[in-house]
N, C-alpha and C positions, 0 to 999 in steps of 0.2 A: 535295798537297805540304805540307810542314811549315814550321816557323819558319825564318827566314833571318837570319843574323847581319848586324848593321848597324854602321856606324862609331860609335865612342864614345871617350872619353878621360877620364883622371883627371889632375888637377893636383897630386896628393898621392902621394908615394913609397910610403906605407904602405898605400894602397888600390889594389887591382887591379880592373878592371871589364871586363865584356863585356855586350853587349846583342843582343837578337833581336826581330824583328817577327813576330808570329804571323799566320796566315791571316785571323783575325778583325780585324786591325788593331791589336790591343793590343801594347804593347811590354813586354818583360821585360828588366829590367836586373839583373845579378848583380854584387854588390859583395863583395869579399874583403878582410878586414882581417887582415893577417899580423903585426900588432904586439900589444904587451901593454897598450895604452891605448885608451880610448874615443875615437873620432874623430867629431866632428860634421862633417857635410858637407852640401852643397846639391846635389840632383839636379835638373838643368835640361834642359828639352826644349822647343823651339819657343817660347821666351820665357816659359815658366812654370817655377816652381821649387818644390821641396819640401825643407824642412829635415829632415834625418834624422840618426841617430846609429848608427855601427857599433861594436858591442861588441868587446872584445879577442878576437882569434883567432876571428872569426866570419865566416860567409858569409850574405848576405841576398839574397833575390830580391824585387824590387819590380815589380809589374805595374801598368801604367797605360795 
């Protein structure tokens, strides 16, 4: 079996997100910035957080 989509949310209108858990237990979060500005954001899971920046008109995959 492959990756399974998991619940996630964004509190910013300009960022769209989705996330998946892989069979090895790693989580892949995909972040889409549809705006023309850099958007700093915090990716949080299970009480841990990472400070990241989404560049204008970009899509980023973060695996953890």
